[in-house]
C-alpha positions, 0 to 999 in steps of 0.5 A: 714199157708195159709188160702187158702181153699183146694178146691180140694177133697181128691181124687175123682175117674175121668173117664179113659178119663176126656177130653170126647167128650161131655166135649169138645163139650160143652167147644167148645160150651162156646168158641163160645158163647165167640167168639160171646159175647165178641164182642157183649156185648162190641161192639154192645150191650153196656152192661156189657162186657162178656169177660174182666176179667181174671174171667170174667161172659161169662165164669162163667155163662155158666159153672155154667148153665151146672153143675146146670141146664144141670147136674139136667135134665141129672140126671133125665133122667139117673144118669149115665149120670151126668157130672163128676167133671173132665168133668166140670173142663175141660169145665170150663178151656176151657171157662177160656182159650176162654175168653182171646181173644174175646173182646179186643185182637181180636178187636184190631187184626181186627180193626187195619187191616183196621183202618190206611186206613180209617181214614187217611186225610189231617190233619193227614198226614197219607198217607205221613208219614205212608203209605209208611211204612205200609206192604201190608201182614198185611193190607187191603189196597183196598178202598172200602173193608176199607169204607164198613168195617167201613161204612157198605156194600151197598145194594147188595154188598157182603163182599170182603173176597179176600182182607182179606185172606192175612191179616187174614191168617198172623194175625192169624198166629201170634195169634196161635204163641202167643198161642204156646208161651203162653201154652208152658211157662205154661207147663214149669212153672206149677210144680213149681207154683203148686207143689213146691211153691203151689200158691193159685190160688185164682181166681180159687176158685170158678170154683173148687167149682162149679164142687164139687158134693153134694151127698145129697140136692137139688143141685147138686153143693155142696156149693148151699145147704148152706143157707149162700150162698143164702144170698150172692147171694141174696145181689148181685143179688138184687142189679142188679135186682133192677136196671133191673127195672129202664130200663123200669121205668127210675123215679125208684130209684136207689140203690146207687153203688158208695158212692163218692171219699175218698179225701186225699187233693188238691194234692193227688189222691183220692180213690173210695168207690164204693162197688162191691159184686164181687170183695169182693166175689173174694178177700176173697179167696187172702191171707191176707198178699197180701190183706193187701199189697194192702192196704198199698202200695195204701196209699204209692203210694197216699201220694207219688204222693201227696207230688211229687205233692206239690213239683212241680215235673212233674210226669203226671197226677195223679187224673185219673179213670185209672192208671197214667203214673207214677204208670205204670212205677213203676209197670214195675220197679217192675215187672222187680225185681219180675219176674227175682226173680221168675225164680230164685226161679224156678231155679232148676226146670228150670234145670230139665226141661233143662235136659229133654228137651235136654238130655231126663234124665228119672229121670225127670218126665214130665208126668203131664204135657200137653206138654212134656218139650221137646215139650215145649221147642221147641215150646217156641223157634220156636213160639218167633222166629216166633213173632220176624221174624213177627215184623222183617217182618213189619219193625222193626229191628231184635234187637229192635223186640227181644227187644220188645219181652223180654219186652212183655214176662216180662209183661205177665209173671208178670201179670200171676204171679199177678193173680195166686198168688194175685188173681187180676181179671184184671190188666191194666199195662205198654205196652211194646211200650212205654217201648222200645221207652223210652229206645231206643228213637224213633230217633233210629228207622226207619220209617218202624221200628215205623210202625211196632211197631205201628202194634204190638198194634193189639196184645199187647194193652189194657192188660185187659186180657192175655191168659198166665194168663188164661192158667196158671189158667186153669192149675189149674183146669186140676191139679186133674188129673194124667191120661190122661194129654196129652189128655188136649192139645185137649181141650186147642187146641179146646177152642182157635181155636173155639174162634178165629174163631167164634171172627174173622167171626163174627167181620168182618161180623158184621162190614160190616152188621152195620159199625164198625165206629158205635162201637166206641172204639176200632174201633174209637178213641182207634185205631186212637190214635195208628196211630196218635202216630206213624205218630207224631213219624216219624214226630218228633223223639225223643232221650232216654227219661231217665226221663220217665223211671226214675220213673221205679226206684222207682218200682225197689227200692220198689219191691226190698227192699220188696223181701229182707225183706220178705225173711230176716224176716219171719215175715215181713207182706208185700208181693211184689205182692201187690205192683205190684197190687197197681199200676195196674188198677182197683186195684189201687184206683178203687177197694181199697174199696171192697178189704178193706171189704174183708180184714176186713171180713177175718181178723175178721172171722179168728180171731173170729173162725179161719180156720174152721169158714173161710171154712164155711163162703166160700159159702156166699162169693161164693154167692157174686160172682155168684149173681153179674155173674148171675145178669149181665148175666140176665141183658144182656139178658134183653138188648139184647131183649128190649134194643138192641144197648142201654144196661146197664153196671154193669161192674167194671170200 
């Protein structure tokens, strides 16, 4: 029996049109806030990142403010004006969708445009080895425009928008195609995941609960009227509030957040014992089988890496704060099993989708989808075709571009499944570029193909958040409404359009105002590394790297065995999703300890009081998560007022 609480009400009467004008406007406001804040908190304010997870504070706090404060004010003026549950969930879905793009995704899209010309010098020889193979339509080449972007405008000069028009047009066209692909894939798989498999969508437990109204009590949000909520909220908020005092009084004693590293031996990677209340709060809603699987597989991976290190077998760096290449490759191998298996399970549903899309079968109902199955199939095909054509025009051969997109979709679908079933808040995993280079060998790429592959790093680089996963989770928020589903497309398009436009304008204008080189990170070493690697592959190509990809077989065997045992033995305790999560940063070793705390708390609660005590305890864990989210929001506000550009991060990694 699933231990996931049913946060959907028996049935709440929804308005005729849950996608109301005011819901769209408030959702667009959240998206614009994220478009600004995702860049500001990451690159300018240097405070806790607003949009770096699949449930970030930049999406949760505005929706929480609307559900609690705005609704209370509306109630005082006129009770009929209070936002309905439907409207709050539309706003939450829009904020969640928008949060996938502004920080890392759009950061790379913009930085990648001018970087290969600004960072070129005599030492790296990009001008000779790389520049001849870069396309004009995807980059800003004009020397003064490039220099001013990274160093700031000279006095009296204006932003040279004319040289940005063509590169931005083609790059944002690609972003639109990626959005269409993700939306169509989500529309096709929604029914299978929500209605047939009944996946729990753990990350959506909090947003769904925030939309529940309390008929009695001081707060409209129901769980806030439970004293146990304020205990959890206070524990999480107190840690950050205490730390804020230290911003102003440097000698003020700090509360410990990190308790060292649990060491297993000289050659064995250690486990961080940092206690993150938010991870505990969110992980409480993940199934016990997934939580225990993450912990078991993490221990097995540590033992595996330690033993191989002891035997002197070269597996690369293992004592890293992020995932090692060895773990990444195993995670990719696991995805090569789990994603095809997921599609195989859905084969009956996918046959119905095909019949409806191709033949218009009247027995197949797609009225509950944001897009009809025919529109989704056409959109999926055309968006994939556009992405392949875009990659081909940038220098990649058609077969490489097609293979690359297939690997990208495999990774995106795998991470999406990881978030909707496993509740993983962030998953940095293997990227498609090294997979293609190792499988094909850079020797079989032309120089233009290598340059084109480097260009894909603009939209498939640092996989902290992916749009496909956030769209799938947003579908869960939209699930309660049987009527008016197609109008939800207005909300999705508005959220995406708003965040892309605001993020693009703010990143370009702020870079010319203060100089993007000052931001570091995405605008500095990270983006330089992309083109350094590309130039290196052009100068010194290599054949197929079978040794690197061999480690993926470990993941294939482990995930494949777990899938078979899980379906052959109903009581088999380990879940294959747990293995994938254990190979992904920051779930691997970084968040292992808070996940263990959540697992232990959930296990004891269920053993002592069963499902009744479990459900009565949920407000406490909502409080842990919301206390963190509100705390980092207050911290970011304090940083923006008193410590601009010198902020303090309470990020999870």
